[in-house]
C-alpha positions as CSV (number, residue, x, y, z in Angstrom):
1,M,-73.6,-1.3,-49.8
2,K,-74.2,-2.6,-46.3
3,R,-72.0,-5.6,-47.0
4,F,-69.2,-3.3,-48.2
5,F,-69.4,-1.2,-45.1
6,Y,-69.4,-4.3,-43.0
7,I,-66.2,-5.5,-44.7
8,V,-64.6,-2.2,-44.2
9,D,-65.6,-2.2,-40.5
10,M,-64.2,-5.7,-40.1
11,K,-61.0,-4.6,-41.7
12,N,-60.7,-1.6,-39.4
13,I,-61.3,-3.7,-36.4
14,Y,-58.7,-6.2,-37.6
15,Y,-56.1,-3.4,-38.0
16,L,-57.0,-2.0,-34.6
17,L,-56.5,-5.4,-33.1
18,L,-53.1,-5.6,-34.7
19,I,-52.1,-2.2,-33.4
20,A,-53.3,-3.1,-29.9
21,I,-51.4,-6.3,-29.9
22,A,-48.3,-4.5,-31.1
23,F,-48.7,-1.9,-28.4
24,V,-49.1,-4.5,-25.7
25,C,-46.0,-6.3,-26.9
26,N,-44.0,-3.1,-27.1
27,L,-45.1,-2.2,-23.6
28,A,-44.1,-5.7,-22.3
29,C,-40.7,-5.4,-24.0
30,S,-40.3,-2.0,-22.6
31,N,-41.0,-3.2,-19.1
32,D,-38.5,-6.1,-19.6
33,D,-35.9,-3.6,-20.8
34,N,-36.6,-1.5,-17.7
35,A,-36.2,-4.6,-15.5
36,M,-32.9,-5.5,-17.3
37,G,-31.8,-1.9,-16.9
38,Q,-32.2,-2.2,-13.2
39,N,-30.9,-5.7,-12.5
40,G,-29.6,-7.2,-15.7
41,E,-26.5,-7.4,-17.9
42,N,-27.7,-4.5,-20.0
43,S,-27.1,-2.0,-17.3
44,P,-24.0,-0.1,-16.2
45,P,-22.4,-0.9,-12.8
46,S,-24.2,0.2,-9.6
47,E,-23.0,3.0,-7.4
48,F,-20.3,2.0,-4.9
49,T,-18.3,3.5,-2.0
50,I,-14.6,3.7,-1.4
51,D,-12.9,2.9,1.9
52,V,-9.3,3.8,3.0
53,D,-7.9,0.7,4.5
54,T,-4.4,2.0,5.3
55,L,-2.8,5.4,5.0
56,S,0.8,6.3,5.6
57,F,3.3,9.0,4.6
58,D,4.0,7.3,1.2
59,M,1.2,4.9,0.4
60,V,-2.5,4.3,0.6
61,T,-4.5,1.1,0.3
62,L,-8.1,1.5,-1.0
63,S,-11.0,-1.0,-1.2
64,W,-14.5,-0.4,-2.5
65,T,-17.9,-2.1,-2.3
66,Q,-19.2,-4.4,-5.0
67,P,-23.1,-4.5,-4.9
68,E,-24.9,-7.7,-5.9
69,G,-26.6,-8.0,-9.3
70,V,-25.9,-9.4,-12.7
71,N,-24.6,-6.0,-13.9
72,N,-22.0,-6.0,-11.1
73,E,-20.4,-9.3,-12.1
74,N,-17.0,-9.5,-14.0
75,L,-16.4,-5.7,-13.6
76,E,-13.1,-4.1,-14.5
77,Y,-11.7,-1.3,-12.4
78,S,-9.4,1.6,-13.2
79,V,-7.7,4.0,-10.7
80,L,-6.7,7.6,-11.4
81,L,-4.4,9.7,-9.2
82,D,-4.9,13.4,-9.7
83,N,-6.6,12.6,-13.1
84,S,-3.7,10.4,-14.2
85,L,-4.3,6.7,-14.9
86,V,-2.2,4.6,-12.5
87,A,-4.0,1.2,-12.8
88,E,-6.5,-0.4,-15.2
89,N,-8.1,-3.8,-15.9
90,L,-8.3,-4.6,-12.2
91,S,-10.6,-7.4,-11.3
92,S,-10.3,-7.1,-7.5
93,P,-12.0,-4.3,-5.7
94,S,-8.8,-3.0,-4.0
95,H,-5.6,-1.3,-4.9
96,T,-2.5,0.1,-3.2
97,L,-0.8,3.3,-4.3
98,V,2.9,3.6,-3.4
99,D,5.7,6.2,-3.7
100,L,3.4,9.0,-2.8
101,N,4.8,12.3,-1.4
102,V,4.8,13.0,2.3
103,A,2.1,15.2,3.7
104,T,0.5,15.8,0.3
105,G,-3.1,16.0,-0.8
106,Y,-4.4,13.7,-3.5
107,Q,-7.6,13.1,-5.5
108,I,-8.2,9.5,-6.2
109,Q,-10.9,8.3,-8.6
110,V,-12.0,4.6,-9.0
111,I,-14.0,3.7,-12.2
112,A,-16.0,0.5,-12.4
113,E,-16.9,-0.6,-15.9
114,N,-18.8,-3.3,-17.7
115,S,-19.8,-3.8,-21.3
116,V,-22.6,-1.3,-21.1
117,G,-21.0,1.6,-19.2
118,E,-19.1,2.8,-16.2
119,V,-19.6,4.5,-12.8
120,A,-16.9,6.6,-11.1
121,K,-16.3,7.5,-7.5
122,T,-13.8,10.1,-6.2
123,I,-12.3,10.7,-2.8
124,D,-9.8,13.3,-1.5
125,L,-7.1,12.4,1.1
126,E,-3.8,13.6,2.5
127,T,-0.7,11.4,3.2
128,L,0.8,11.5,6.7
129,D,3.7,13.7,7.7
130,T,6.9,12.0,8.8
131,L,7.5,14.4,11.7
132,G,7.5,12.6,14.9
133,L,7.8,9.1,13.3
134,N,10.6,6.8,14.1
135,F,11.9,4.6,11.3
136,F,13.6,1.3,11.6
137,V,15.0,-1.3,9.2
138,K,12.7,-4.3,8.9
139,K,14.5,-6.3,6.3
140,L,17.9,-6.3,4.5
141,I,18.3,-8.4,1.4
142,T,21.6,-9.2,-0.4
143,S,22.5,-11.7,-3.0
144,S,23.3,-14.3,-0.3
145,V,21.4,-13.4,2.9
146,V,18.1,-12.0,4.0
147,F,18.0,-10.4,7.5
148,D,14.7,-9.8,9.3
149,Y,14.8,-7.3,12.2
150,M,12.4,-7.4,15.1
151,Y,11.9,-4.7,17.8
152,D,10.3,-4.3,21.2
153,D,7.6,-1.7,22.0
154,T,10.2,0.9,22.8
155,G,12.1,0.5,19.5
156,N,15.0,-1.6,20.8
157,L,16.3,-4.3,18.4
158,I,15.6,-7.7,20.0
159,K,16.4,-10.0,17.1
160,R,18.2,-10.1,13.8
161,E,17.4,-13.3,12.0
162,D,19.0,-14.6,8.8
163,S,16.7,-17.0,6.9
164,S,19.5,-18.6,4.9
165,E,20.6,-22.2,5.6
166,F,23.8,-21.2,7.4
167,G,22.7,-17.8,8.6
168,L,23.5,-15.9,11.7
169,D,20.8,-15.1,14.3
170,Y,21.3,-12.4,16.9
171,E,19.2,-11.9,20.0
172,Y,19.4,-8.9,22.4
173,R,18.2,-8.2,25.9
174,Y,18.0,-4.8,27.7
175,N,17.7,-3.4,31.2
176,T,15.0,-1.0,32.2
177,N,17.1,2.0,31.0
178,G,17.3,0.6,27.5
179,D,21.0,-0.4,27.9
180,L,22.0,-3.6,26.1
181,I,22.9,-6.2,28.8
182,E,23.0,-9.4,26.7
183,E,23.7,-10.4,23.2
184,Q,23.5,-13.9,21.8
185,L,24.8,-15.0,18.4
186,R,23.7,-18.4,17.0
187,E,25.2,-19.7,13.8
188,F,25.3,-23.0,12.0
189,N,28.0,-24.8,14.1
190,T,28.9,-22.4,16.9
191,G,27.6,-19.6,19.1
192,S,28.8,-16.6,21.0
193,S,27.5,-14.4,23.7
194,A,28.2,-11.0,25.2
195,D,27.2,-9.7,28.6
196,F,27.4,-6.0,29.7
197,T,27.3,-4.4,33.1
198,Y,26.5,-0.8,33.8
199,E,26.9,1.6,36.7
200,A,25.3,5.0,36.7
201,G,24.5,4.6,33.0
202,Q,28.2,3.8,32.1
203,L,29.4,0.5,30.7
204,V,31.8,-0.9,33.4
205,D,32.2,-4.5,32.4
206,C,31.9,-6.7,29.3
207,R,32.3,-10.4,28.7
208,M,32.5,-11.8,25.2
209,I,32.7,-15.6,24.9
210,N,32.4,-18.1,22.1
211,Y,33.4,-21.7,21.7
212,L,37.0,-20.9,20.8
213,D,38.0,-17.9,22.8
214,G,36.8,-15.2,25.1
215,Y,37.2,-11.5,25.8
216,N,37.0,-10.1,29.3
217,F,36.8,-6.3,29.6
218,D,37.6,-5.0,33.1
219,F,36.9,-1.3,33.4
220,V,38.8,1.2,35.6
221,S,36.6,3.9,34.0
222,P,34.6,4.1,30.7
223,D,37.8,5.4,29.0
224,L,40.4,3.1,30.7
225,Y,40.1,-0.6,30.8
226,N,41.9,-3.9,30.4
227,V,41.0,-6.5,27.8
228,Y,42.0,-10.1,28.5
229,Y,42.0,-12.3,25.4
230,L,42.1,-16.0,26.2
231,P,42.2,-18.1,23.0
232,E,42.5,-21.8,23.5
233,G,46.0,-23.3,22.9
234,S,47.8,-20.0,22.5
235,N,49.5,-17.3,24.6
236,P,47.2,-14.6,26.0
237,E,47.2,-11.3,24.2
238,N,46.2,-8.8,26.9
239,S,45.9,-5.1,26.4
240,T,45.2,-1.8,28.1
241,I,42.8,0.5,26.3
242,T,42.8,4.3,26.8
243,L,40.2,6.5,25.1
244,Q,40.0,10.3,24.9
245,R,36.6,11.9,24.2
246,S,35.5,15.3,23.0
247,E,31.9,16.4,23.1
248,G,30.8,12.9,23.8
249,K,32.6,11.3,20.8
250,I,35.8,9.2,21.0
251,G,38.6,11.3,19.7
252,S,41.5,8.9,20.2
253,Y,42.1,5.2,20.9
254,E,45.3,3.7,22.2
255,R,46.1,0.1,22.9
256,K,49.1,-1.1,24.9
257,D,50.4,-4.6,25.2
258,I,50.2,-5.3,29.0
259,S,53.3,-7.6,29.0
260,T,55.6,-5.2,27.1
261,D,53.9,-1.8,27.8
262,E,54.3,-1.2,24.1
263,I,51.7,0.9,22.2
264,V,50.5,-1.4,19.4
265,E,47.6,0.7,18.1
266,K,47.0,4.4,18.2
267,L,44.2,6.1,16.2
268,Q,42.8,9.6,16.0
269,F,39.2,10.1,14.9
270,T,37.8,13.3,13.3
271,Y,34.1,14.2,13.0
272,A,32.2,16.7,11.0
273,D,28.5,17.4,10.6
274,G,27.6,14.3,12.7
275,N,29.8,11.8,10.8
276,M,33.2,10.3,11.3
277,T,35.2,11.7,8.4
278,K,38.8,10.7,9.2
279,I,40.8,8.0,11.0
280,V,44.6,8.4,11.3
281,D,46.7,5.4,12.3
282,E,49.7,6.9,14.0
283,I,51.5,3.5,14.0
284,T,51.2,2.6,10.4
285,N,50.7,6.1,9.0
286,V,47.6,5.1,7.2
287,E,44.9,7.7,6.8
288,W,41.3,6.8,6.1
289,T,38.8,9.5,4.9
290,F,35.1,9.2,4.4
291,E,32.5,11.0,2.4
292,F,28.8,11.0,3.1
293,D,25.4,11.9,1.5
294,D,23.0,14.3,3.1
295,K,20.3,11.6,3.8
296,N,19.2,9.8,7.0
297,Y,21.5,7.0,8.2
298,Y,19.9,3.6,7.9
299,G,21.9,1.9,10.6
300,I,20.9,-0.3,13.5
301,Q,22.3,1.4,16.6
302,K,22.1,-1.7,18.8
303,G,24.4,-4.7,19.1
304,H,28.0,-5.0,20.3
305,L,29.3,-8.5,19.6
306,T,31.9,-7.3,17.2
307,K,34.1,-5.1,19.3
308,T,33.3,-1.9,17.5
309,G,29.6,-2.5,17.5
310,P,27.3,-4.2,15.0
311,S,29.0,-5.0,11.8
312,D,27.0,-4.3,8.7
313,N,27.4,-4.3,4.9
314,F,27.6,-0.6,4.4
315,S,30.1,0.9,6.7
316,G,32.9,-0.2,4.4
317,G,36.5,0.6,5.0
318,A,35.7,2.0,8.5
319,N,34.3,-1.3,9.6
320,L,36.9,-3.4,7.7
321,Y,39.6,-1.4,9.5
322,L,38.0,-1.0,12.9
323,Q,36.3,-4.3,13.5
324,W,39.2,-5.5,15.7
325,L,39.3,-2.5,17.9
326,Y,38.4,-3.1,21.6
327,I,35.7,-0.5,21.9
328,P,32.4,-2.1,22.9
329,G,29.5,0.0,22.2
330,F,31.1,2.1,19.5
331,N,27.8,1.7,17.6
332,N,28.9,2.1,14.0
333,F,30.5,5.4,14.9
334,S,27.1,7.1,15.3
335,N,27.1,8.5,11.8
336,K,24.3,10.8,10.9
337,N,24.4,10.2,7.1
338,N,25.3,7.3,4.8
339,M,28.9,6.7,3.6
340,T,29.4,7.2,-0.1
341,R,33.2,7.0,-0.5
342,V,36.1,5.5,1.4
343,F,39.6,6.6,0.7
344,K,42.9,5.0,1.9
345,N,45.8,7.5,1.8
346,G,43.8,9.5,-0.7
347,N,43.0,6.6,-3.1
348,L,39.5,5.4,-3.6
349,F,39.0,2.2,-1.6
350,L,35.2,1.7,-1.7
351,K,32.2,3.5,-3.1
352,Y,28.5,3.3,-2.5
353,E,25.6,4.5,-4.6
354,Y,22.1,4.8,-3.1
355,E,18.5,4.9,-4.1
356,Y,16.2,6.4,-1.5
357,Y,12.7,6.1,-0.1
358,V,10.6,9.2,0.1
359,F,11.6,9.7,3.7
360,D,15.3,9.9,2.8
361,Y,16.6,6.5,4.0
362,P,18.5,4.2,1.6
363,S,16.2,1.7,-0.2
364,K,19.0,0.2,-2.4
365,V,22.7,0.3,-2.1
366,Y,25.2,-0.5,-4.9
367,V,28.7,-1.4,-3.6
368,N,31.5,-0.6,-6.0
369,D,30.5,-1.9,-9.4
370,N,28.3,-4.8,-8.3
371,P,25.1,-4.6,-10.3
372,E,23.1,-6.5,-7.6
373,P,22.0,-4.0,-4.9
374,M,21.4,-4.5,-1.2
375,V,17.8,-3.8,-0.6
376,L,16.3,-2.3,2.6
377,T,12.7,-2.1,3.7
378,Y,11.5,-0.1,6.7
379,G,8.8,0.1,9.3
380,Y,7.8,3.1,11.4
381,R,6.0,4.0,14.6
């Protein structure tokens, strides 16, 4: 009997030892799991914070921290805007949201995810208001040219640079009142310049010179002046210009040949709602009419080398027709909105279709039926 009980006791001890060993192993494994849960691949991502790097009226750029640790490697991120998924499978801890509404509050959530789980962080922000901001064209892209525009601290255009091989580069210089006093045009095989002189804020003299010819503007007054055109190897074509103004805008333009005193050009301009809506040529009996959108005019208001002001790709029939007028500083007719239709004697001559940024300036312009748009990007201050 004693031997039997001894065997039983030894068996009990043996089983107790097995249970103890199992318990110790289980405890060790549990501790390992806890360690992995804190620092290993079997844990969800760690907590993180979100920073707003840039914030404007229509976009925001976010970045977020990425803590060290095995569980924070090879994470994928998703971004939700007002609970709607806008980006997923991101590997970089940053993202830019565009085409937002002006002066609008948004809730943005960033989710970090690994194979075990995910962690989310949410922030609230509000886009800026456009009130008080000045917008300016930074880049214009067409199928053949790319223009970059540069400005000084006061917003004056100081350079327009074409990056194409045979592009045109314009540079501008101003006096302390912000009046344009010098314009330089550099192109592939030639160059031109224009110099302007002011008295009491009025343009009183202008010289336009290039390698082939030159224009000298001698002012009796801002609305009466002579233009001396001196092309090489040809007879001079000299004119007297008379302008009539109404409420600060040019209402009529008349050009006489100095040698014959004959009126060779006579135009009447009509304006409505801040736009030039009609030009009547009293010599040829041609009537141009223009329609506009209700959005903000994109135009650059500086530059005078073409006689009516800066030529551009959008002013259409007006610029095609008026580019030879001797009116320095006409500045694209100071339109408030963007031209959508040009009619010649009632017949459609040109048409423009626009896409707009959130701040109501054109972002893309389709001319006639051309499927390739002109693209504009903007800056602001």
